[in-house]
N, C-alpha and C positions, 0 to 999 in steps of 0.2 A: 642163230636167234632166228628166232618166227620171225616173218615178215610182215606182218598183221599183229598191230597192239593197239589195244582196247583198254583204256584207260577208264578206272570207276572209282569216281568217287568214295569216299569214305567219311559222310558228315555226322563224325560223332567225337563224344568228350565225358562220357557219363564212367568213363575209366580211368581218369584220371582228378587229378584236385582242381586244378584251374582250369575255368573257363575262356574259350578263343581258341582252341586248338582246332575246333568245329570247322573255323574256316580256312585250314589249313590244304585243302581241295584246289579251291580258284584262285587262294595266295599262289599257286605252281603254277596253276593253268594262266594267267596274268604273266607268263616270264616264258621266252624263248621255246622251252620245250619241246611243243608240239609241231612247230614249223622248223624246229631241226633234225628231230627224228625221221617230219618227212625230209627233208633235206640229207636224210644217211639212206633214203630209199624204205622207209617206212612206209607201210599201210598204216595209219592214224585213226582210227573208231574211238571218239568220245560220248560213253555212254551217261553220262549224269553222274548227279551223286544219291547215293542211297542215305534218309536223312532218317536220322534217331531221333525219338521223342524226348520231351523233356518236365521228366516228373519230380516233385515236387519233393517226395519224402524218399530218402537215398536206401532204404531199408536196415538192415544190418550192417554193424559198425567195421567185420569183418570178411563182406561180400555186397557192398557199396555199388546200389545200381543190377544188380546181380539179375533179376529176370531181364529186365530191358537191353542191357548188356548181352546176353544170350541167344535176345529175338533178335537184334540186332545183327550177331556174327553168323545164325542159320540165314539170314538175307543174303549176309557176304558169300556168305556161302557155296550158294547155289547161283548167284552171280557169276562168281570165279569160274566158278566148276561149267557152267554156259560156253565162257568163254574158251574153257580147257579143249573142254568138246567141240565146239569150233573150230580145231585146229591154232588155237589166235594166241597170244602173251598176254596171261592177266598182268597190268601195270594198277594197283589199289594204291591211291590217293587216300590219307589220311588227316586231319583226324588222328587220337589219341592211338598208343599201343596197344590197344586193347582190338585190334584191326586187321593184328596178324591174326590171332584164334581165328576169325571167318574166311579171313585167307591162304593160312598156310592149309584151315579142314576144304576148302575147296581146291586149291591145288591139288589133295591127294591123291590117293585110290588106293583104298582096297590091298589091290591085287597086284601094284606099282608103289617099288620103294623107293621113298623119297630124304632125302636128304635136305639139312637144312644150313647156312649162313646168315645169322646173325650179328652188326654192326649193332651196339647198343655200350651202353656205358654202365646198364643195370643188368644182372642174369636173367631178372623178369619170372625168375624158378619159386618164387613165395605161394605159399598153399594158404590155407586161408584161418590155418592155425600156428603160421610163424611172419603169416605182415604184421607191418608195423602202421598199416594206413587203412587198408580194407581197400584199396584202390585195384583192380583187375586190371590195370595196366601193367600190375606188377606181377603179371602170376601167366602169363598168355606161354610161354617157353615152359614151365609147368607144366601145362595145359592140353598143350601139344606134343606131349611126349607120352600123356597119361595117366598125369597123375592129378588126380580126386574125384571127385565120386558120380556117376554116368551121368549126368544132365549137365553136365562141365565139357567132357572128353568124349562124346560119342557124338558132334554134331556128325551127322550126314552116315550116324549109325556104326561107325563103327571109332575102334582107340584101339595104338595111340597110333597119330595121324605120321608117325615117322619115330626113329630108333634113334635113343639116346648119344648112342656112337658113331651115330652119322650125323650127327651135333656139333656144331663152330660158332663157342661167343669166339666177339671178338672187341676188344678195348671197354673191357670191363674196368670199374674201377672204383662202384661205388656199393657196397653187399648189407645190407641188413645181416646181423648176425644168427638167429637162427636160420634165414637164407641160407653162410653161407656153407651151414653143414650137411643143408639137400645137396648144393650144388658139387660142394667132396665127394662126398656119397655117391652121386650122376656119372655117367658112363661119359660126359658130355665133352667135348674138348674146352678147355678155358683160353682166349688169350689174354689176358690181363693188360695194362700199357705199360705197366715192367716189362712184361717178356716182350712184347711188342718193339720196348724201348733196348734191350737188351740182343733182340734178335733180328731188327729191323723187321715194316711192313710183307720184303717183297717175300721171304723165309715165309711169316709168317704166314702170306695167302698161298705157297707152293703147300706146306702143312693141311690148312686149310679146306683146300681143292682137296687134297688127297681122300682126307678123310670126310667130307662131303660125300665122295661124290664116289667110295668104297661099296658093289653092291648095291647103287644104286642106280631106278631109269633116269631121274630124276632133282632140280637141288633148286628149294626155297631161297629167294635172298628176302630177308629184312630188316631195312635200315632203321633208325630213328637216331634220329638227328642230332640228340644229343650225344650220342659217338662222338662228336665231335668238338676241340674244344671252345665253349663260348663264345671264343673271339671271331673262332670261326663262324659260328653260328648263333649268336645270341635269345633265338625266338624256338626258346623250348622251356620244359615248365619247372624240369627238375638240374638246370642247368650242373655239371664237376669240371671242375675245373683240372688239367693236362689230360686234354683229348685228342685225338687225332687233326693233326694238320689237314687242308687242305691238296699239300703236295700226297700226304700218305693214302687221303681217304680215293683221293684220283687216282695213281697207282693201282689200287686193292680194286678199283674198277674196270682196271685196265688189263687188268689178266684174269676178273673173272669174266670181260667180254672174251678174252684171246683162249680159255679153256672153253668157253661155248658148252658149259655144263646148266646155265640159268634159265630157268624153264618161266618164273612166274615171283612175280616181287611186292612187297608193300614197303611205302616210305609214309612216316607217320613224326607226326610231335613237332611240327609245325604254329606257333602258337599268337595269328597277327598281332593278338595284342603287344608283344612283347618287340616284334621285329623293328627296324631301323632302314627307312625305303625298301623295304621285302626283301633283304638279304637274304636271310636265310632259306625265303622260296629259289632264290636265284643261283642260291650254292647247290642246293637239291637238285632244281633242274639241271645242270652245269653237271652235274656225280650221273646221273642219270643216263643224260646224251653218250658222256665218255662209258659208263656199261655196254650202251646202242654200239659204240662203235665209233666214237670218237675219236679223233688224233688231233695232237697239234700241229 
């Protein structure tokens, strides 16, 4: 991995149903993350937080806070792209998982094929027509592969940001009825928790790395903390039982480090109002350290 890591805080909770998740970036900063990255040999630059406004009117029921999330995503994409152009590694800390839209847009390049590995309890493959909530954090994957009207998918002037065949979803265990049809019709590779239980996380990661890197030059990792079991990470807005254990997630991060493929990261969905002694933020920091090369 590149030796300079730039931390970008993404203070936004408009893509989610519950408030409080915009405090996630600072919760992670108050862990051992930055000192440990420095101990691992990285130069770390904290670029501070991008902050969303707080509109009172959510707008359309099937696209809540759409204009505001889109504006924020464009700002985040510009900042992430600047970091990439400087030859550094962008580490985006959310915020709700709509931060993945801007982070992925900024990490992508129209001329450089990009793959992606999503760790998430949900596919986030809804459209305005399929959504049950209208929350945009449930649409990020669909937007990144180019599903939707132009203003949503053409951030930075091109679409798609990544190909479906190089898109891997890991830890899925909660899918909306219409969303399920869209996922089934896609070319993405989906490892549900049932498949992980049957295969084991090591074989799943071997396949994920192979698929995401096939014909690509960069691989983005998007990590929604609700992929973990709620006993491991209690501070998420939509907790679903039966998620990854810390040990499984740690091995996944170690294998990604060994692959030397990951070129950018977004990590999201730490709702500090639900946390217990900052436990979820500490777990997030620990997993990031393993991704950057920490060993037991």
